[in-house]
C-alpha positions as CSV (number, residue, x, y, z in Angstrom):
1,M,29.6,-89.1,115.1
2,S,30.6,-92.0,112.9
3,I,28.2,-94.9,112.4
4,T,28.2,-98.4,110.9
5,I,25.0,-99.6,109.3
6,T,24.6,-103.4,109.4
7,R,21.9,-105.9,109.3
8,N,21.2,-107.5,112.7
9,R,20.1,-111.1,112.3
10,M,19.2,-113.0,115.4
11,A,18.9,-116.7,115.2
12,L,15.5,-117.3,116.8
13,P,13.4,-120.5,116.5
14,I,10.1,-120.3,114.6
15,I,8.1,-120.5,117.8
16,I,9.2,-117.6,120.0
17,T,9.0,-118.3,123.7
18,A,8.0,-115.7,126.2
19,A,11.5,-115.4,127.5
20,L,13.0,-114.8,124.1
21,I,10.3,-112.3,123.2
22,M,11.3,-110.1,126.1
23,A,15.0,-110.6,125.5
24,T,15.0,-109.7,121.8
25,I,13.6,-106.1,122.1
26,L,16.3,-103.8,121.0
27,P,17.0,-100.8,123.3
28,G,15.5,-97.7,121.8
29,S,14.2,-99.4,118.7
30,A,10.9,-100.9,119.8
31,E,9.5,-97.5,120.7
32,A,10.9,-95.9,117.5
33,G,13.2,-93.5,119.5
34,S,13.2,-89.9,118.5
35,K,10.1,-88.1,117.1
36,L,9.7,-84.5,116.1
37,W,6.4,-82.6,116.5
38,L,5.7,-79.1,115.1
39,Y,3.2,-76.6,116.5
40,P,2.8,-72.8,117.0
41,D,4.0,-71.4,120.3
42,S,0.5,-70.4,121.4
43,E,-0.8,-74.0,121.1
44,D,0.0,-77.5,122.3
45,P,1.2,-80.4,120.2
46,R,-1.7,-82.4,118.9
47,N,-2.6,-84.7,116.0
48,G,-4.3,-83.2,113.0
49,G,-1.8,-80.4,112.2
50,H,-1.9,-76.7,112.8
51,V,-3.1,-74.0,110.4
52,V,-1.9,-70.5,111.0
53,E,-3.6,-67.6,109.2
54,T,-0.8,-65.0,109.9
55,G,2.7,-64.9,108.6
56,N,4.2,-63.8,111.9
57,F,4.4,-66.4,114.7
58,V,6.8,-68.6,116.7
59,L,7.2,-72.2,115.5
60,N,8.0,-74.8,118.1
61,V,10.0,-77.9,117.1
62,E,9.9,-80.5,119.9
63,N,11.5,-83.9,120.3
64,L,8.8,-86.1,121.8
65,G,11.0,-89.2,121.7
66,S,10.3,-92.3,123.8
67,G,12.0,-95.5,124.8
68,N,15.4,-96.6,126.0
69,G,18.8,-95.3,125.0
70,D,19.7,-92.1,123.3
71,T,16.6,-90.4,121.8
72,T,18.3,-87.2,120.7
73,T,17.5,-86.2,117.1
74,Y,20.8,-85.1,115.4
75,E,21.3,-82.6,112.6
76,V,17.7,-81.5,112.4
77,F,16.5,-79.6,109.4
78,V,13.2,-77.7,109.0
79,V,11.6,-77.8,105.6
80,L,9.6,-74.9,104.3
81,S,7.6,-75.6,101.2
82,V,5.4,-73.1,99.3
83,N,2.7,-73.8,96.7
84,D,3.9,-71.0,94.4
85,P,7.2,-69.0,95.0
86,A,5.8,-66.2,92.9
87,L,3.3,-65.5,95.7
88,L,6.1,-65.2,98.3
89,A,6.9,-61.5,98.8
90,G,9.7,-62.1,101.3
91,G,10.3,-62.6,105.0
92,S,12.8,-64.3,107.2
93,L,13.3,-67.2,109.7
94,G,14.9,-66.5,113.1
95,L,16.8,-69.7,113.8
96,P,17.5,-71.2,117.3
97,D,21.2,-70.2,117.1
98,G,20.3,-66.6,116.9
99,T,20.9,-66.2,113.2
100,S,18.3,-65.0,110.7
101,V,17.9,-66.1,107.1
102,D,15.9,-64.2,104.4
103,L,13.3,-66.0,102.4
104,E,14.0,-65.5,98.7
105,P,11.5,-66.9,96.1
106,A,14.4,-67.9,93.9
107,A,15.9,-70.1,96.6
108,F,13.0,-72.5,96.5
109,V,13.5,-75.6,94.3
110,F,10.9,-78.1,93.2
111,D,12.0,-81.3,95.0
112,T,11.3,-83.8,97.8
113,P,13.5,-83.8,101.0
114,I,15.8,-86.8,101.4
115,F,16.6,-88.5,104.7
116,P,20.4,-88.4,105.3
117,C,20.4,-91.9,107.0
118,S,18.5,-94.1,104.6
119,G,18.6,-91.9,101.5
120,H,14.8,-92.4,101.2
121,S,12.4,-89.6,100.2
122,F,10.6,-87.8,103.0
123,P,7.1,-89.1,103.6
124,P,4.7,-87.3,101.3
125,H,2.4,-85.8,103.9
126,G,0.2,-84.8,101.0
127,V,2.7,-82.0,100.1
128,Y,5.8,-83.3,98.3
129,P,7.3,-82.9,95.8
130,A,6.9,-79.1,96.2
131,F,8.9,-75.9,96.1
132,I,11.1,-76.3,99.2
133,Q,14.0,-74.8,101.1
134,E,15.8,-76.6,104.0
135,F,17.1,-74.8,107.1
136,F,19.6,-76.5,109.5
137,I,18.7,-76.0,113.2
138,G,21.1,-78.5,115.0
139,D,20.5,-81.3,117.5
140,I,17.4,-81.6,119.7
141,A,17.5,-83.6,122.8
142,N,14.5,-85.7,124.0
143,G,11.9,-83.3,125.5
144,Q,13.7,-80.2,124.2
145,V,11.8,-77.5,122.4
146,V,13.5,-75.2,120.0
147,Q,11.8,-72.1,118.5
148,I,11.9,-70.4,115.1
149,A,10.7,-66.8,114.7
150,V,8.6,-67.0,111.4
151,D,8.0,-63.9,109.3
152,I,6.4,-64.8,105.9
153,Q,5.2,-62.1,103.6
154,G,2.9,-63.2,100.8
155,D,0.0,-62.5,98.5
156,D,-3.4,-64.1,98.8
157,G,-3.3,-67.7,97.7
158,L,0.1,-68.4,99.2
159,E,0.3,-71.6,101.2
160,A,3.5,-72.4,103.3
161,H,4.1,-75.7,105.0
162,F,6.6,-76.7,107.7
163,D,8.0,-80.2,108.3
164,A,11.2,-81.3,110.1
165,F,13.6,-84.3,109.8
166,G,16.8,-85.5,111.3
167,T,18.7,-88.6,112.3
168,G,18.5,-90.8,115.3
169,F,21.0,-93.4,116.5
170,K,20.7,-96.7,118.5
171,Q,23.0,-99.4,119.6
172,A,22.5,-102.7,117.8
173,G,25.0,-105.2,119.2
174,P,28.5,-103.7,118.7
175,N,27.3,-101.3,116.0
176,L,25.8,-97.8,116.3
177,K,23.0,-97.6,113.7
178,C,21.2,-94.6,112.3
179,Y,17.5,-94.3,111.6
180,D,15.3,-91.7,110.0
181,V,13.4,-89.2,112.1
182,S,10.6,-86.9,111.0
183,N,7.4,-85.4,112.3
184,P,4.5,-87.7,111.7
185,S,1.9,-86.8,109.2
186,G,-0.6,-84.5,110.9
187,H,2.0,-83.0,113.3
188,D,3.0,-80.2,111.0
189,V,2.2,-76.5,110.6
190,S,0.7,-74.7,107.6
191,V,0.3,-71.0,106.9
192,I,-2.5,-69.8,104.6
193,F,-2.8,-66.3,103.2
194,G,-6.2,-65.0,102.3
195,E,-8.2,-67.7,100.6
196,G,-5.2,-69.9,100.4
197,G,-5.7,-72.6,97.8
198,G,-9.4,-71.9,97.8
199,E,-12.2,-73.5,99.7
200,E,-12.4,-77.3,100.0
201,P,-14.4,-78.7,97.1
202,C,-18.0,-79.4,97.9
203,P,-19.0,-82.1,97.5
204,Q,-15.8,-84.0,98.1
205,L,-15.7,-87.8,97.5
206,T,-13.0,-90.3,98.4
207,I,-12.7,-93.9,97.3
208,D,-10.8,-96.8,98.9
209,K,-10.3,-100.4,97.7
210,V,-8.8,-103.4,99.4
211,A,-8.4,-107.0,98.6
212,S,-9.1,-109.7,101.2
213,V,-5.7,-111.3,100.3
214,S,-2.5,-110.1,98.8
215,G,-1.3,-113.5,97.3
216,V,-3.2,-116.4,95.9
217,D,-2.8,-119.6,94.0
218,L,-4.9,-120.6,91.0
219,G,-8.4,-121.4,92.1
220,D,-8.4,-119.2,95.2
221,E,-11.1,-116.7,96.0
222,V,-10.6,-113.0,96.7
223,V,-13.1,-110.4,97.9
224,F,-12.5,-106.8,96.7
225,T,-14.2,-104.2,99.0
226,I,-14.8,-100.7,97.6
227,S,-15.8,-97.8,99.8
228,V,-16.9,-94.4,98.5
229,E,-17.5,-91.7,101.1
230,N,-18.8,-88.1,100.8
231,E,-16.5,-86.3,103.2
232,S,-18.0,-82.9,102.6
233,E,-21.2,-81.1,103.8
234,C,-22.7,-81.1,100.3
235,D,-24.7,-83.8,98.6
236,A,-23.1,-85.3,95.5
237,T,-25.3,-86.0,92.5
238,E,-25.2,-88.4,89.5
239,V,-22.6,-90.5,91.3
240,V,-21.3,-93.5,89.2
241,V,-18.9,-96.1,90.6
242,S,-17.0,-98.5,88.3
243,E,-14.7,-101.5,88.8
244,D,-12.4,-102.7,86.0
245,I,-11.9,-106.3,85.1
246,P,-8.2,-106.7,84.3
247,M,-7.3,-108.7,81.2
248,V,-4.4,-111.2,80.5
249,F,-3.3,-112.7,77.2
250,G,-4.3,-116.3,76.9
251,E,-2.5,-119.1,75.0
252,D,-3.9,-118.0,71.6
253,G,-2.9,-114.3,72.2
254,I,-6.5,-113.2,72.9
255,E,-7.2,-111.1,76.0
256,V,-9.3,-112.9,78.6
257,P,-10.3,-111.8,82.1
258,A,-7.7,-112.4,84.8
259,F,-10.4,-113.9,87.1
260,T,-14.0,-115.0,87.1
261,I,-16.6,-112.9,89.0
262,V,-18.8,-115.1,91.2
263,A,-20.7,-112.5,93.3
264,V,-21.4,-108.8,93.4
265,D,-23.1,-107.0,96.2
266,P,-25.0,-104.8,95.5
267,S,-25.7,-105.9,92.0
268,P,-24.2,-103.6,89.3
269,T,-26.4,-101.4,87.2
270,E,-24.4,-102.6,84.2
271,Q,-21.8,-105.3,83.6
272,T,-19.6,-105.8,80.6
273,D,-16.6,-108.0,79.8
274,S,-14.2,-105.4,81.2
275,M,-16.2,-103.4,83.8
276,L,-18.8,-103.3,86.5
277,I,-20.8,-100.0,86.8
278,W,-23.0,-98.9,89.7
279,D,-25.2,-95.8,89.0
280,I,-26.1,-94.8,92.6
281,G,-27.6,-91.4,92.0
282,D,-27.2,-89.0,94.9
283,L,-24.7,-89.6,97.8
284,P,-25.7,-87.4,100.7
285,A,-23.1,-85.5,102.8
286,G,-21.3,-87.7,105.3
287,E,-22.6,-91.0,103.9
288,T,-20.6,-94.0,102.6
289,V,-21.5,-96.7,100.2
290,V,-19.7,-100.1,100.1
291,F,-19.5,-102.6,97.3
292,E,-18.1,-106.2,97.5
293,V,-16.9,-108.1,94.4
294,T,-16.0,-111.7,94.9
295,V,-13.8,-113.3,92.3
296,V,-12.0,-116.6,91.7
297,F,-8.5,-116.5,90.1
298,D,-9.0,-119.4,87.8
299,E,-7.3,-118.1,84.6
300,P,-4.0,-120.0,84.0
301,A,-2.6,-117.1,82.0
302,A,-2.6,-115.0,85.2
303,D,-0.3,-117.4,87.0
304,G,3.0,-115.7,87.9
305,T,1.8,-112.1,87.7
306,V,0.6,-109.4,90.0
307,V,-2.9,-108.5,88.9
308,E,-4.1,-104.9,89.6
309,N,-7.6,-103.7,89.1
310,T,-9.0,-100.3,89.8
311,A,-12.2,-98.8,91.1
312,C,-13.2,-95.2,90.3
313,V,-16.0,-92.7,91.1
314,V,-17.3,-89.8,89.1
315,F,-20.0,-87.3,90.0
316,A,-21.8,-84.3,88.4
317,E,-20.1,-81.6,90.5
318,S,-16.6,-82.5,89.4
319,D,-14.7,-83.2,86.2
320,E,-12.2,-85.4,88.0
321,M,-12.2,-89.2,88.1
322,I,-11.1,-90.4,91.6
323,C,-9.6,-94.0,91.6
324,A,-8.1,-96.5,94.0
325,G,-6.5,-99.8,93.1
326,A,-5.7,-103.2,94.7
327,E,-3.1,-105.7,93.7
328,V,-3.1,-109.5,94.1
329,A,-0.1,-111.7,93.4
330,V,-1.0,-114.9,91.6
331,G,0.9,-118.2,91.8
332,S,4.7,-118.1,91.9
333,V,4.9,-114.4,92.8
334,G,2.5,-114.6,95.7
335,G,1.6,-116.8,98.6
336,E,4.9,-116.6,100.5
337,I,3.3,-114.3,103.1
338,G,-0.3,-113.6,103.8
339,G,-2.4,-111.0,105.6
340,P,-5.5,-111.5,107.9
341,G,-7.7,-112.0,104.8
342,F,-5.6,-114.9,103.6
343,W,-5.7,-116.7,107.0
344,C,-9.4,-115.9,107.4
345,N,-10.1,-117.6,104.1
346,Q,-7.8,-120.6,104.9
347,I,-9.5,-121.2,108.2
348,R,-12.9,-120.8,106.6
349,F,-12.1,-123.1,103.7
350,A,-10.8,-125.8,106.0
351,L,-13.8,-125.6,108.3
352,E,-16.1,-125.8,105.3
353,G,-14.2,-128.6,103.7
354,R,-13.5,-126.6,100.6
355,H,-11.4,-128.1,97.8
356,N,-9.2,-125.0,97.7
357,A,-8.2,-125.1,101.3
358,K,-4.3,-125.1,101.5
359,F,-4.2,-126.5,105.0
360,T,-6.1,-129.1,107.0
361,I,-8.0,-128.5,110.2
362,E,-5.5,-130.6,112.0
363,E,-2.6,-128.4,110.8
364,L,-4.3,-125.2,111.6
365,E,-5.3,-126.4,115.1
366,E,-1.7,-127.5,115.8
367,W,-0.3,-124.2,114.7
368,L,-2.9,-122.2,116.7
369,T,-2.0,-124.2,119.8
370,A,1.7,-123.4,119.3
371,I,0.9,-119.7,118.8
372,N,-1.1,-119.5,122.0
373,E,1.6,-121.2,124.0
374,A,4.4,-118.9,122.7
375,S,2.6,-115.6,122.5
376,L,2.3,-113.2,125.4
377,V,-1.0,-111.7,124.2
378,F,-2.9,-114.7,122.7
379,P,-5.2,-116.0,124.1
380,E,-5.0,-113.9,127.3
381,L,-6.3,-110.7,125.6
382,W,-8.2,-112.2,122.6
383,D,-10.1,-115.5,122.3
384,T,-8.0,-117.6,120.0
385,T,-8.3,-120.9,121.8
386,T,-10.3,-122.3,118.9
387,L,-10.2,-122.0,115.1
388,E,-13.6,-120.4,115.3
389,G,-12.2,-117.7,117.7
390,A,-9.2,-117.1,115.5
391,H,-11.5,-116.9,112.5
392,D,-13.7,-114.3,114.1
393,L,-10.6,-112.1,115.0
394,L,-9.2,-112.4,111.5
395,C,-12.4,-112.1,109.5
396,R,-14.2,-109.3,111.3
397,P,-12.1,-106.1,111.0
398,N,-15.2,-103.9,111.5
399,E,-15.7,-105.2,115.0
400,A,-12.2,-104.0,116.1
401,E,-13.0,-101.3,118.7
402,T,-9.4,-100.1,119.4
403,V,-6.1,-99.8,117.7
404,A,-4.9,-102.7,119.8
405,D,-7.7,-104.9,118.4
406,R,-6.7,-104.0,114.8
407,L,-3.0,-104.7,115.6
408,A,-4.0,-108.1,117.1
409,R,-5.7,-109.1,113.9
410,H,-2.6,-108.4,111.8
411,L,-0.3,-109.8,114.5
412,L,-2.2,-113.2,114.6
413,A,-1.8,-113.4,110.8
414,L,2.0,-112.8,111.2
415,H,2.1,-115.5,113.8
416,F,0.5,-117.9,111.4
417,N,2.9,-117.0,108.6
418,V,5.9,-117.7,110.9
419,I,4.6,-121.0,112.3
420,A,3.5,-122.2,108.8
421,E,7.0,-121.3,107.5
422,R,5.7,-118.9,105.0
423,V,8.3,-116.4,106.2
424,D,11.5,-117.0,108.1
425,P,11.6,-115.0,111.4
426,E,15.3,-114.5,110.9
427,L,14.7,-112.3,107.9
428,S,15.0,-108.6,108.3
429,L,12.4,-106.1,107.1
430,G,14.8,-105.0,104.4
431,D,15.1,-108.5,103.0
432,L,11.4,-108.5,101.9
433,C,10.1,-107.4,98.6
434,E,7.6,-104.6,99.1
435,G,4.0,-105.4,98.1
436,S,1.0,-103.1,98.2
437,V,1.9,-101.7,101.6
438,P,5.1,-99.6,102.0
439,L,7.5,-99.9,104.9
440,P,6.9,-96.9,107.3
441,A,9.7,-94.4,107.1
442,D,10.4,-94.7,110.8
443,A,10.8,-98.5,110.6
444,D,14.3,-100.1,110.9
445,P,15.0,-102.2,107.8
446,A,17.5,-104.3,109.9
447,M,14.9,-105.3,112.4
448,T,14.1,-109.0,112.1
449,I,10.5,-110.4,112.0
450,A,11.1,-112.1,115.3
451,E,12.1,-108.8,116.8
452,L,9.1,-107.2,115.3
453,V,6.7,-109.7,116.9
454,A,8.5,-109.3,120.2
455,A,8.3,-105.5,120.2
456,A,4.7,-105.4,119.2
457,E,3.6,-107.8,121.9
458,A,5.7,-106.0,124.5
459,D,4.0,-102.7,123.7
460,I,0.5,-104.3,123.8
461,L,1.3,-105.6,127.2
462,A,2.7,-102.3,128.4
463,G,-0.5,-100.5,127.3
464,A,1.3,-98.3,124.9
465,G,-0.6,-95.5,123.2
466,D,-2.4,-95.6,119.9
467,E,0.4,-93.9,118.0
468,I,2.9,-96.6,119.0
469,L,0.5,-99.5,118.4
470,G,-0.6,-97.9,115.1
471,F,3.1,-97.8,114.0
472,W,3.5,-101.6,114.7
473,L,0.3,-102.3,112.8
474,E,1.7,-100.5,109.8
475,V,5.0,-102.4,110.0
476,I,3.3,-105.8,110.4
477,D,0.9,-104.9,107.5
478,F,3.9,-104.3,105.4
479,V,5.3,-107.7,106.2
480,N,2.1,-109.6,105.6
481,N,1.7,-107.9,102.2
482,A,5.3,-108.4,101.2
483,T,6.9,-111.3,99.3
484,V,10.2,-113.0,100.1
485,S,11.5,-112.6,96.6
486,G,10.3,-111.4,93.2
487,C,7.9,-108.7,92.6
488,G,6.3,-109.9,89.3
489,E,4.8,-108.1,86.4
490,V,1.7,-105.9,87.3
491,L,-1.1,-106.5,84.9
492,H,-4.0,-104.0,84.7
493,T,-6.2,-102.4,82.2
494,P,-6.7,-98.7,81.5
495,K,-9.7,-97.2,83.1
496,T,-12.3,-95.8,80.7
497,L,-15.8,-94.9,82.1
498,V,-18.5,-94.4,79.5
């Protein structure tokens, strides 16, 4: 099969009418087409992955594609990765064509699988890069299940992991285009021998950090939210959380903070010129603590940069420092596109009469009216008839009860970006400069923003499942966090916790 990869630009007006929304959905692309799931023959496909504690089983590889057009996955490869080839004692794979291949430790190379269509690296799935070997198993039609007879012989501590990838095709105008296909994270199979990689650490903490906006102008306010969770069944002790204050070089060459801190909740145990520290003591099993740091980007030397600052957590039971960062583009490198946090702030600033409001109440109300007239889902499914209603949807992510609610929040922000001409709906996803959120591997870089809005709204109306709606949420989040051009220099400071 020969293919031609082109960018498909559709000239759509900024305000997308209901008729155009339905007309611009690409056959087979809105639903992401082919999709591969892996699971043992004795079980059913499910989210969360499958763990097998024996080296002898039958592996099912199923194409659970959906949508219009051809959803066959072509030239499918199964990837087998191992944590340590020295622990692999041998074995074989009985492939669907009836052939059998031996598993030789020397054949595994430390690498990351590459998609043939895009040339991108395989999604990490928490495994790659790893010691891998790839096995060709042919084409898999939609709904078809192929089976591999697995025989893995290994010593205690060996962990083997199965993924699959291939290529899908769809018609885009006169051209046949390819797209990457893989099993989603959590639809894989792992084999653990003996104790495997050891028991999960206990306690086990995770940290997450997000910024309320991805791009600001000088004088704008940003709220950093830090969440630390104890995901284990053991209490953590002597827990200390820190937040760095990134520095920039002022006119006289002296380092100064990139922003001014205006509020911290809860109050830090200690605050220096370069760091906030919270000594929270014990963190019981299953509990989460949340910190909010509100800052104003008022330092002229930060203009034209992407400022990154980092939050970290340490605790007595581990020698590891666990960190998460957030980036905010300042001035000329940011502000072209904005997420829900940006539009939440702009509506709030306008309603409060703040000096740093970029738009007037009249502009925002005019845009909201146009969005409600053009959209198929606003305000029928969510109350966006007033700025207050739009503010509540954009500013209260914790009140989102479903994936559709979360998608609506990001979709409304994208509508505002289009109507405010912060992003051209004729641009394709591949035209954007990636920000803090990557483009999902299954997304089509040639899809325009207008087509993205159309596809997401159509699937909301169709009552699509959480997996499809979650996919559109990830793609829209990529757009809202991207920039139209220029990525800027990332400024940050090394993390040292004392």
